[in-house]
MARDREN-419392 format. One record per atom (N, C-alpha, C): residue in one letter; y, x, z. Coordinates in steps of 0.1 Angstrom, whole numbers, plus 5000, padded with zeros to 4 digits. Layout:
BEGIN
  type     v     u     w
     A     Y     X     Z
...
This chain:
BEGIN
  type     v     u     w
     M  8463  2622  1312
     M  8473  2612  1310
     M  8478  2612  1296
     K  8479  2601  1289
     K  8484  2600  1276
     K  8498  2605  1274
     K  8501  2613  1265
     K  8515  2618  1263
     K  8523  2607  1257
     Q  8536  2606  1261
     Q  8545  2596  1257
     Q  8555  2602  1247
     R  8556  2596  1235
     R  8565  2600  1225
     R  8579  2595  1228
     A  8589  2603  1224
     A  8603  2598  1225
     A  8606  2588  1214
     F  8616  2579  1216
     F  8619  2569  1206
     F  8628  2574  1195
     L  8634  2586  1198
     L  8642  2593  1188
     L  8634  2604  1181
     K  8636  2606  1168
     K  8632  2618  1161
     K  8642  2629  1165
     W  8637  2641  1167
     W  8646  2651  1173
     W  8642  2665  1169
     A  8651  2672  1162
     A  8648  2686  1158
     A  8647  2694  1171
     G  8636  2702  1172
     G  8634  2710  1183
     G  8628  2702  1195
     G  8624  2690  1193
     G  8618  2682  1204
     G  8606  2689  1210
     K  8603  2686  1222
     K  8593  2694  1230
     K  8579  2687  1232
     Y  8577  2676  1224
     Y  8565  2669  1225
     Y  8552  2677  1224
     R  8552  2686  1214
     R  8540  2695  1213
     R  8538  2705  1223
     L  8549  2708  1231
     L  8548  2719  1241
     L  8547  2713  1255
     I  8546  2700  1256
     I  8546  2694  1270
     I  8537  2700  1279
     D  8524  2702  1275
     D  8514  2708  1285
     D  8519  2722  1289
     D  8524  2730  1280
     D  8529  2744  1283
     D  8540  2743  1293
     I  8549  2733  1291
     I  8561  2732  1300
     I  8557  2727  1314
     T  8549  2716  1314
     T  8547  2710  1327
     T  8539  2719  1336
     R  8530  2727  1331
     R  8522  2736  1339
     R  8531  2748  1345
     R  8542  2750  1339
     R  8551  2760  1344
     R  8563  2755  1353
     L  8564  2742  1354
     L  8575  2736  1362
     L  8571  2736  1377
     P  8578  2742  1385
     P  8575  2742  1400
     P  8577  2728  1405
     D  8570  2725  1417
     D  8572  2712  1423
     D  8586  2711  1428
     A  8591  2698  1428
     A  8604  2695  1433
     A  8605  2680  1433
     T  8616  2675  1440
     T  8618  2661  1440
     T  8626  2656  1428
     C  8634  2665  1422
     C  8643  2660  1412
     C  8642  2670  1400
     L  8641  2665  1388
     L  8642  2674  1376
     L  8656  2673  1370
     V  8662  2684  1368
     V  8675  2684  1361
     V  8674  2690  1347
     E  8679  2683  1337
     E  8678  2688  1323
     E  8692  2688  1318
     P  8698  2700  1316
     P  8711  2701  1310
     P  8712  2699  1295
     F  8700  2700  1288
     F  8699  2697  1273
     F  8688  2687  1271
     V  8690  2675  1275
     V  8679  2665  1275
     V  8674  2661  1261
     G  8683  2662  1251
     G  8678  2658  1238
     G  8671  2645  1237
     A  8659  2644  1231
     A  8652  2631  1230
     A  8644  2628  1243
     G  8643  2637  1252
     G  8638  2634  1265
     G  8623  2635  1267
     S  8616  2643  1258
     S  8601  2644  1259
     S  8597  2649  1273
     V  8604  2659  1278
     V  8600  2664  1291
     V  8602  2654  1302
     F  8613  2647  1302
     F  8615  2636  1311
     F  8604  2625  1311
     L  8600  2622  1298
     L  8590  2611  1296
     L  8576  2615  1301
     N  8574  2628  1301
     N  8560  2633  1304
     N  8559  2640  1317
     T  8568  2638  1326
     T  8567  2644  1340
     T  8568  2632  1350
     D  8566  2635  1363
     D  8566  2625  1373
     D  8574  2630  1385
     F  8587  2631  1384
     F  8596  2634  1395
     F  8602  2622  1401
     E  8605  2623  1414
     E  8611  2611  1420
     E  8625  2607  1414
     Q  8632  2618  1410
     Q  8645  2615  1404
     Q  8648  2625  1392
     Y  8657  2621  1384
     Y  8660  2629  1372
     Y  8676  2629  1370
     I  8681  2640  1367
     I  8695  2642  1363
     I  8694  2647  1349
     L  8698  2638  1339
     L  8696  2642  1325
     L  8710  2642  1318
     A  8713  2654  1312
     A  8726  2656  1307
     A  8726  2661  1292
     D  8736  2659  1285
     D  8738  2664  1272
     D  8753  2663  1268
     I  8757  2672  1259
     I  8772  2671  1256
     I  8774  2661  1245
     N  8764  2655  1239
     N  8766  2644  1229
     N  8768  2631  1235
     P  8780  2626  1235
     P  8783  2613  1241
     P  8775  2601  1235
     D  8773  2601  1222
     D  8765  2591  1216
     D  8751  2590  1222
     L  8745  2601  1224
     L  8731  2601  1230
     L  8731  2596  1244
     I  8741  2600  1252
     I  8741  2596  1266
     I  8745  2582  1267
     E  8754  2577  1259
     E  8758  2563  1260
     E  8746  2554  1256
     L  8739  2558  1246
     L  8727  2551  1242
     L  8717  2550  1254
     Y  8715  2561  1260
     Y  8705  2561  1272
     Y  8710  2551  1283
     K  8723  2552  1286
     K  8729  2543  1296
     K  8727  2528  1292
     Y  8730  2525  1280
     Y  8729  2511  1275
     Y  8714  2507  1276
     L  8705  2515  1271
     L  8691  2511  1272
     L  8686  2510  1286
     K  8691  2518  1295
     K  8687  2517  1309
     K  8692  2504  1315
     R  8704  2500  1312
     R  8711  2489  1317
     R  8706  2475  1311
     S  8704  2475  1298
     S  8701  2462  1291
     S  8690  2464  1281
     P  8678  2467  1285
     P  8667  2471  1275
     P  8665  2459  1265
     D  8664  2447  1270
     D  8661  2436  1261
     D  8672  2434  1250
     E  8684  2435  1254
     E  8695  2434  1245
     E  8695  2445  1235
     Y  8693  2457  1240
     Y  8693  2468  1231
     Y  8682  2467  1220
     V  8670  2464  1225
     V  8659  2463  1215
     V  8662  2452  1205
     S  8667  2440  1210
     S  8670  2429  1201
     S  8680  2433  1190
     E  8691  2440  1195
     E  8702  2443  1185
     E  8698  2454  1175
     T  8690  2464  1180
     T  8686  2474  1171
     T  8676  2470  1161
     R  8667  2460  1165
     R  8656  2455  1156
     R  8662  2449  1144
     K  8674  2443  1145
     K  8680  2436  1134
     K  8683  2446  1122
     L  8685  2459  1125
     L  8688  2469  1115
     L  8675  2474  1108
     F  8664  2472  1114
     F  8651  2477  1109
     F  8645  2467  1099
     V  8652  2464  1088
     V  8647  2454  1078
     V  8648  2461  1064
     E  8641  2454  1055
     E  8640  2460  1041
     E  8654  2462  1035
     D  8663  2453  1038
     D  8677  2453  1032
     D  8685  2465  1036
     T  8682  2471  1048
     T  8690  2482  1052
     T  8684  2496  1048
     N  8672  2495  1042
     N  8665  2507  1038
     N  8668  2511  1023
     E  8681  2513  1021
     E  8685  2517  1008
     E  8698  2526  1010
     K  8700  2535  1001
     K  8711  2545  1003
     K  8724  2539  1005
     S  8728  2529  0997
     S  8742  2524  0998
     S  8744  2517  1011
     K  8734  2510  1016
     K  8735  2503  1029
     K  8735  2513  1040
     Y  8727  2523  1039
     Y  8727  2534  1049
     Y  8741  2540  1050
     L  8747  2544  1039
     L  8760  2550  1039
     L  8771  2540  1044
     E  8769  2527  1042
     E  8779  2517  1047
     E  8778  2517  1062
     I  8765  2517  1068
     I  8764  2516  1082
     I  8768  2529  1089
     R  8766  2540  1082
     R  8770  2553  1087
     R  8785  2554  1088
     Q  8792  2548  1078
     Q  8807  2547  1079
     Q  8811  2538  1090
     E  8805  2527  1092
     E  8808  2518  1103
     E  8806  2525  1117
     F  8796  2533  1118
     F  8794  2541  1130
     F  8805  2550  1132
     N  8809  2557  1122
     N  8820  2567  1123
     N  8833  2561  1126
     N  8835  2549  1121
     N  8848  2542  1124
     N  8848  2535  1138
     S  8837  2533  1143
     S  8836  2525  1156
     S  8840  2533  1168
     K  8848  2526  1177
     K  8852  2532  1189
     K  8844  2526  1201
     C  8835  2517  1198
     C  8828  2509  1208
     C  8815  2516  1212
     P  8813  2521  1224
     P  8801  2529  1228
     P  8788  2521  1225
     Q  8788  2508  1228
     Q  8776  2500  1226
     Q  8773  2498  1211
     E  8783  2496  1203
     E  8780  2495  1189
     E  8775  2508  1183
     R  8781  2519  1187
     R  8777  2532  1183
     R  8762  2535  1187
     A  8759  2530  1199
     A  8745  2532  1204
     A  8735  2525  1196
     I  8739  2513  1191
     I  8730  2505  1183
     I  8728  2512  1169
     F  8739  2516  1163
     F  8739  2523  1150
     F  8731  2536  1151
     F  8733  2543  1162
     F  8727  2556  1164
     F  8712  2556  1162
     L  8705  2546  1167
     L  8690  2546  1165
     L  8687  2543  1151
     Y  8694  2535  1144
     Y  8692  2532  1130
     Y  8694  2545  1122
     L  8705  2552  1124
     L  8708  2565  1117
     L  8698  2575  1120
     N  8693  2575  1132
     N  8682  2585  1135
     N  8669  2583  1128
     R  8666  2570  1126
     R  8653  2567  1120
     R  8653  2566  1105
     F  8665  2562  1099
     F  8667  2560  1085
     F  8673  2573  1078
     G  8679  2581  1086
     G  8685  2593  1081
     G  8675  2604  1079
     Y  8679  2615  1072
     Y  8670  2625  1068
     Y  8665  2633  1080
     N  8652  2633  1081
     N  8644  2641  1091
     N  8649  2640  1105
     G  8655  2629  1109
     G  8659  2627  1123
     G  8670  2636  1128
     L  8677  2642  1118
     L  8687  2651  1122
     L  8699  2644  1129
     C  8706  2652  1138
     C  8718  2647  1144
     C  8729  2657  1141
     R  8738  2654  1132
     R  8747  2664  1128
     R  8761  2657  1125
     Y  8771  2664  1129
     Y  8785  2658  1127
     Y  8793  2669  1120
     N  8803  2664  1112
     N  8812  2673  1106
     N  8823  2678  1116
     Q  8832  2686  1111
     Q  8843  2692  1120
     Q  8852  2681  1125
     K  8853  2670  1118
     K  8861  2659  1123
     K  8854  2649  1132
     G  8841  2652  1135
     G  8833  2644  1144
     G  8826  2633  1137
     G  8826  2633  1124
     G  8819  2622  1116
     G  8804  2626  1114
     F  8795  2616  1117
     F  8781  2618  1115
     F  8779  2619  1100
     N  8772  2630  1095
     N  8771  2632  1081
     N  8757  2635  1076
     V  8747  2630  1083
     V  8733  2632  1079
     V  8730  2623  1067
     P  8724  2628  1056
     P  8721  2620  1044
     P  8710  2610  1046
     F  8709  2600  1037
     F  8698  2590  1037
     F  8684  2597  1036
     G  8675  2591  1044
     G  8662  2598  1044
     G  8651  2593  1034
     S  8654  2582  1027
     S  8644  2577  1017
     S  8630  2575  1022
     Y  8628  2569  1034
     Y  8614  2567  1039
     Y  8610  2553  1035
     K  8597  2551  1033
     K  8591  2539  1028
     K  8594  2527  1038
     K  8591  2529  1050
     K  8594  2519  1060
     K  8595  2526  1074
     P  8608  2529  1078
     P  8610  2535  1091
     P  8605  2527  1102
     Y  8599  2535  1112
     Y  8592  2529  1123
     Y  8602  2524  1134
     F  8600  2512  1138
     F  8608  2507  1149
     F  8601  2509  1163
     P  8607  2518  1171
     P  8599  2523  1183
     P  8601  2514  1195
     E  8597  2501  1194
     E  8599  2492  1205
     E  8592  2496  1218
     Q  8579  2499  1217
     Q  8572  2503  1229
     Q  8578  2515  1235
     E  8582  2525  1227
     E  8588  2537  1233
     E  8602  2534  1239
     L  8609  2525  1234
     L  8622  2521  1240
     L  8620  2515  1253
     Y  8610  2506  1254
     Y  8608  2499  1267
     Y  8602  2509  1278
     Y  8594  2518  1273
     Y  8589  2528  1283
     Y  8600  2537  1288
     F  8609  2541  1279
     F  8620  2549  1283
     F  8629  2542  1293
     A  8632  2529  1289
     A  8641  2521  1298
     A  8635  2519  1312
     E  8622  2517  1313
     E  8616  2515  1326
     E  8617  2528  1334
     K  8614  2540  1328
     K  8614  2552  1335
     K  8629  2556  1338
     A  8638  2552  1330
     A  8652  2556  1332
     A  8658  2550  1345
     Q  8651  2541  1351
     Q  8656  2536  1364
     Q  8656  2547  1375
     R  8648  2557  1372
     R  8648  2569  1381
     R  8658  2579  1377
     A  8666  2577  1367
     A  8674  2588  1361
     A  8689  2585  1361
     E  8696  2595  1362
     E  8711  2595  1361
     E  8715  2602  1349
     F  8722  2596  1340
     F  8726  2602  1327
     F  8740  2607  1327
     K  8743  2619  1323
     K  8756  2625  1324
     K  8760  2632  1310
     C  8771  2629  1305
     C  8777  2636  1294
     C  8785  2647  1299
     Q  8780  2659  1299
     Q  8787  2671  1304
     Q  8781  2684  1299
     S  8787  2695  1302
     S  8782  2708  1297
     S  8771  2713  1305
     Y  8763  2722  1300
     Y  8752  2728  1307
     Y  8757  2735  1319
     V  8769  2741  1318
     V  8774  2748  1330
     V  8776  2739  1342
     D  8783  2728  1339
     D  8785  2718  1350
     D  8772  2712  1355
     T  8762  2710  1346
     T  8750  2704  1351
     T  8742  2713  1359
     I  8741  2726  1355
     I  8733  2736  1363
     I  8740  2739  1376
     S  8753  2740  1375
     S  8761  2744  1388
     S  8759  2733  1398
     A  8758  2720  1394
     A  8757  2709  1404
     A  8743  2705  1407
     A  8733  2713  1402
     A  8719  2710  1405
     A  8717  2709  1420
     P  8712  2698  1426
     P  8711  2697  1440
     P  8699  2704  1446
     K  8700  2707  1459
     K  8688  2713  1467
     K  8676  2704  1465
     G  8665  2710  1463
     G  8652  2703  1462
     G  8649  2699  1447
     S  8658  2704  1438
     S  8656  2701  1424
     S  8650  2714  1417
     V  8645  2711  1405
     V  8641  2722  1395
     V  8648  2719  1382
     V  8653  2730  1375
     V  8661  2728  1363
     V  8652  2733  1351
     Y  8651  2724  1341
     Y  8645  2728  1328
     Y  8655  2728  1317
     C  8657  2740  1311
     C  8667  2742  1300
     C  8660  2744  1287
     D  8664  2736  1277
     D  8659  2737  1263
     D  8672  2738  1255
     P  8678  2750  1255
     P  8691  2752  1248
     P  8688  2754  1233
     P  8699  2753  1225
     P  8697  2756  1211
     P  8692  2770  1210
     Y  8681  2772  1202
     Y  8674  2785  1202
     Y  8681  2796  1196
     A  8679  2808  1201
     A  8684  2820  1195
     A  8678  2823  1181
     P  8685  2829  1172
     P  8679  2833  1159
     P  8667  2842  1161
     L  8657  2841  1152
     L  8645  2849  1153
     L  8648  2864  1149
     S  8659  2866  1142
     S  8663  2879  1139
     S  8678  2880  1138
     E  8684  2891  1137
     E  8699  2892  1137
     E  8705  2887  1125
     T  8697  2886  1114
     T  8702  2881  1101
     T  8698  2866  1099
     A  8690  2860  1107
     A  8685  2847  1104
     A  8695  2836  1108
     N  8701  2830  1097
     N  8709  2818  1099
     N  8720  2820  1110
     F  8725  2832  1111
     F  8734  2835  1122
     F  8747  2827  1121
     T  8752  2825  1109
     T  8764  2817  1108
     T  8762  2802  1112
     S  8752  2796  1106
     S  8749  2782  1109
     S  8745  2780  1124
     Y  8739  2791  1129
     Y  8735  2790  1143
     Y  8747  2789  1152
     A  8757  2797  1149
     A  8769  2797  1157
     A  8777  2784  1156
     K  8775  2777  1145
     K  8783  2764  1143
     K  8778  2753  1153
     N  8766  2755  1158
     N  8761  2744  1167
     N  8768  2744  1181
     G  8778  2753  1182
     G  8785  2753  1194
     G  8779  2761  1206
     F  8767  2767  1203
     F  8761  2775  1214
     F  8760  2789  1210
     S  8769  2797  1215
     S  8771  2811  1210
     S  8762  2820  1218
     I  8763  2833  1214
     I  8756  2844  1221
     I  8761  2844  1236
     E  8774  2842  1237
     E  8780  2843  1251
     E  8774  2831  1259
     D  8772  2820  1253
     D  8765  2809  1260
     D  8751  2812  1264
     Q  8744  2819  1255
     Q  8730  2823  1258
     Q  8730  2832  1271
     I  8739  2842  1271
     I  8740  2851  1282
     I  8744  2844  1295
     L  8754  2835  1294
     L  8758  2828  1305
     L  8747  2819  1311
     L  8739  2814  1302
     L  8728  2805  1307
     L  8718  2814  1316
     G  8715  2826  1312
     G  8707  2835  1320
     G  8713  2838  1333
     E  8726  2840  1333
     E  8734  2843  1345
     E  8733  2832  1355
     L  8736  2820  1350
     L  8735  2808  1358
     L  8721  2805  1364
     A  8711  2808  1356
     A  8697  2806  1361
     A  8694  2816  1372
     R  8699  2828  1371
     R  8697  2838  1382
     R  8704  2834  1394
     E  8716  2829  1393
     E  8725  2824  1404
     E  8718  2812  1411
     K  8712  2803  1404
     K  8706  2791  1410
     K  8693  2796  1417
     A  8686  2805  1411
     A  8674  2810  1418
     A  8677  2817  1431
     S  8688  2823  1432
     S  8692  2829  1445
     S  8695  2818  1455
     E  8697  2806  1451
     E  8700  2795  1460
     E  8687  2787  1462
     S  8675  2793  1458
     S  8662  2786  1460
     S  8660  2774  1451
     I  8667  2774  1440
     I  8665  2763  1430
     I  8659  2770  1417
     H  8647  2766  1414
     H  8640  2773  1403
     H  8645  2767  1389
     V  8646  2777  1380
     V  8650  2773  1366
     V  8640  2778  1356
     L  8636  2769  1347
     L  8627  2772  1336
     L  8635  2771  1323
     I  8634  2781  1315
     I  8641  2781  1302
     I  8631  2784  1291
     S  8632  2776  1280
     S  8624  2779  1268
     S  8633  2784  1257
     N  8628  2793  1249
     N  8636  2799  1238
     N  8626  2807  1228
     H  8631  2812  1217
     H  8623  2821  1209
     H  8621  2834  1217
     A  8609  2839  1214
     A  8605  2852  1221
     A  8610  2864  1212
     T  8622  2869  1216
     T  8627  2881  1209
     T  8631  2891  1220
     K  8633  2903  1217
     K  8637  2913  1227
     K  8650  2910  1232
     Q  8659  2905  1224
     Q  8673  2901  1229
     Q  8672  2890  1239
     V  8664  2880  1237
     V  8662  2869  1246
     V  8656  2874  1259
     E  8647  2883  1258
     E  8641  2888  1271
     E  8651  2896  1279
     E  8661  2902  1272
     E  8671  2909  1279
     E  8681  2899  1286
     W  8684  2888  1279
     W  8692  2878  1285
     W  8686  2872  1298
     Y  8673  2871  1297
     Y  8666  2865  1309
     Y  8659  2875  1318
     R  8664  2887  1318
     R  8658  2898  1327
     R  8658  2893  1341
     G  8647  2897  1348
     G  8645  2892  1362
     G  8637  2880  1363
     A  8635  2873  1352
     A  8627  2861  1352
     A  8612  2864  1350
     E  8603  2855  1354
     E  8589  2856  1351
     E  8587  2851  1336
     I  8584  2861  1327
     I  8583  2857  1313
     I  8568  2854  1309
     S  8566  2844  1301
     S  8553  2841  1295
     S  8556  2836  1281
     K  8545  2837  1273
     K  8547  2833  1259
     K  8535  2825  1254
     V  8538  2816  1244
     V  8528  2809  1237
     V  8531  2809  1222
     K  8520  2807  1214
     K  8522  2807  1199
     K  8524  2792  1195
     V  8534  2790  1187
     V  8537  2777  1182
     V  8539  2777  1167
     N  8536  2766  1160
     N  8539  2765  1146
     N  8554  2761  1145
     R  8561  2767  1136
     R  8575  2764  1134
     R  8579  2767  1120
     Y  8588  2758  1114
     Y  8594  2760  1101
     Y  8605  2771  1103
     I  8604  2782  1096
     I  8614  2792  1098
     I  8622  2795  1085
     S  8622  2785  1076
     S  8630  2786  1064
     S  8633  2771  1060
     S  8641  2770  1050
     S  8645  2756  1045
     S  8633  2750  1038
     K  8623  2758  1033
     K  8612  2753  1026
     K  8602  2747  1036
     G  8598  2734  1033
     G  8589  2727  1042
     G  8575  2734  1043
     S  8572  2742  1032
     S  8558  2748  1032
     S  8558  2761  1040
     S  8570  2765  1044
     S  8571  2778  1051
     S  8569  2776  1066
     R  8557  2774  1070
     R  8554  2771  1084
     R  8546  2783  1090
     H  8551  2789  1100
     H  8544  2801  1106
     H  8543  2799  1121
     K  8533  2807  1126
     K  8532  2807  1141
     K  8542  2818  1146
     V  8550  2814  1156
     V  8560  2823  1162
     V  8557  2822  1177
     D  8563  2832  1184
     D  8561  2832  1199
     D  8572  2824  1205
     E  8568  2815  1214
     E  8578  2807  1222
     E  8578  2814  1236
     L  8590  2816  1241
     L  8591  2822  1254
     L  8595  2812  1265
     F  8589  2814  1276
     F  8593  2807  1288
     F  8597  2817  1299
     A  8609  2814  1304
     A  8615  2823  1315
     A  8616  2815  1327
     L  8609  2818  1338
     L  8610  2811  1351
     L  8618  2820  1361
     F  8629  2815  1365
     F  8637  2821  1375
     F  8634  2815  1388
     K  8629  2823  1398
     K  8626  2817  1411
     K  8628  2827  1422
């Protein structure tokens, strides 16, 4: 089966790991994702139902809008993918409009533009909640029409929720399987530890995720988690069935610094 790409560019997206993930996902009627991100796992699996959650309201409102009114969403976003908007001053103007807007639908339209025209598909907000990713300077950003329609069609099987991973996992229904793609742990104790903590997912969250997974497994709901393969991560996920794969990953700010690292999968069952 041809792999489906997400319509959003997304740091840490799971497109390249789809085969490794799907072969580890137990059978179930419903897939629950507490950290849905761009939705690559959702797009490349075939469950009867999906419960897809994230704490980013802009992301979840976009998904709801696209599910509800795909033609309208595609039409409105396409208007922003023109030559006139592909310059820094216009990007900064639209970014400011996005930050000033209180309308979920308007923000959803701007969000796709910012994702495709901003630097490296990053999704980053300052402490006041303002989107602050710089202009990307791409020759001609791609308008993902086909990917948008594919997502919208499959979204008819999905329920989107803006809520914490704790609430999402705790409410996972009988007959479901949970896949967790949390913000990854640092590869070493000194690696970007300060910036890592700023993403709102602390060491305490990592430990709690493992505890919640063990709890759900005791209720006969399987949980699969992916993360960096470190001794600390293995300790957090003790009791799980651990497996590893080698992946290419940038592990410094230099684009040329790409190395193979171990990706860990922990299956609680």
